[in-house]
C-alpha angles and dihedrals in degrees: 000000000000114000129185088223141047094251089117093049128090111356116249119253100243097160093094090056094054096100097040095097092053091045090052090048094050100043096035093046094049094048092044090054090052089049090054090063096037097051114000096183095049090048091053093053094041090051091049091050094053092042094054090047095056093037088058089054091053094046093045090054091048089054091053090053093048091050091049091059097037093053094036087232124190107190092060095058097095093050097042099087099059089043087056091053092049092048091049089061087075087079129067099352100050089041089056091047088053092062095083088053091051091048095044095039093115088058092050108037117054093194089073088070097046125094106229090212089070099038118063094193090057096039094057090052094059133157092017094064098056131111095247093046090051089062094042091052091051092050091047094049096048091044091054094045093045095050094045097044097043098041092049090050092044093055090042089057090045087054088056090055102043108013088216121156087231091075092051092049092049092054090051092049091053091048095053100065089020094072090058093048089046092054092047096046095045092048096049091045092052090048097046098041105035113009090047089066083083096032094177092060123100126209124153095195102044092111090055089048091057091042093054092052092045095055091043090056093045093052092050090049092047090052093055094044091048093052093046092050090045092052090049088054093243097115098020095099092058101034129106123186091244089073089069093045093051093046090050091047091051090049089052092047094051090046087062093039093053091048090050093051094044092049093043091054092049095043095049092049093044091048093048091049095197117155094225088061107030095054090076092062094037089060090050093052093060124101117332092343086084090061090048088055088054090051089054094048094050101027100039095042119011098043097050092035094056092036093057099043094095115078098212097056092068089078097048113101096195090052101041098044096066089043092054091046087050087055089057091052094047093048090052091050090049093053090045089054089054099044113026102057087074090062098032107031093164095065149302109321112173115200133205086237089067087062098044095048091047091048093050095049093042091050094047095048093043090052092051093044093052091047092053093043091054093053099060140038110288093234137016100281097190103036109139091228097048095102090050090051089054091055092244098118131027115170091195119016106234142139090279090058092049105266150046121256092269096045104061092107088069093068106111089216100027113166117246095251089066098039117117094246094052101045 
């Protein structure tokens, strides 16, 4: 495989990073526990911020899997397995991490202290905004995510064992109704756990807003994992350079999609000019929150948009890695912009508890991901489209296979039937 970069060169020395997840768990967990007693309210919001960040990574990965099966894609086959492991973290691990939010909910959500008989905005949202419905929604969401993620991974592993078409058909059958349940569960989770921080606020596209950022984060993460595994020689036998191009193109597409949704939400609310909608943005234009909004506009959109315009950079490891890490930082800032003004209305006030909660969750989930990844084949070894993903067989040369009809000679590993001398 010919790459425009040295990602397939000398393997990275990852041995020294082996204990980092456990170190993050230990230090982050201990300091987070201290933070709970030092400042209970700050801990609750910091925990929610980190939770929604890593939940978005799990849900974004689940979406990539669903799309793979719904579109019967080929190029996503090599990256599907680690996406399955990330999505499977939604249950039980993210469910366990949700328990502090459920326990500390009265410290986070002001609507739990308001009598709906004296608040019209809360009364019209009954019975959704009630204590018992808060728990039911959480159970429903984690049940949907757990069933989808684990059944899709189960049949993917069965496909590795038998290679039967039955496994492929089962994954498609789960993905059909699954995409509707996914959309419903993600939307209601974003509403109940983030948007409800300002329960009087109205936004009909907030679920799509959270979805766009989640998939954006998942694509950036998938790109880094793919390049690392390729450089280690784990995915190299089944990789084709068009995987990097498509991942980079998807990252570019969701950069634009997120910007469109974020702007549409702001523009509709600004144009309507109704107090029960505009107050959300008015709060986020006070103090240093205004500067954070500028960071989001330029950092979340313009930097990755301009950085991904060129086609050739999508195959350059040294260029794409910082850009993907930048995506992580911008997604965290975006979630902070959505959550923290409720606790710090005067301006952006980062806390050391933001770091400790993030470190603990990141360490725990990394530890579980690496353990699961080591137990199974690193990619679907008997997927019927694996050879096509590798660029070894293309029934009809097309854009999906990496080229137009008159460009098949450019495949670095083009099969003989499409070579220029055999046409």
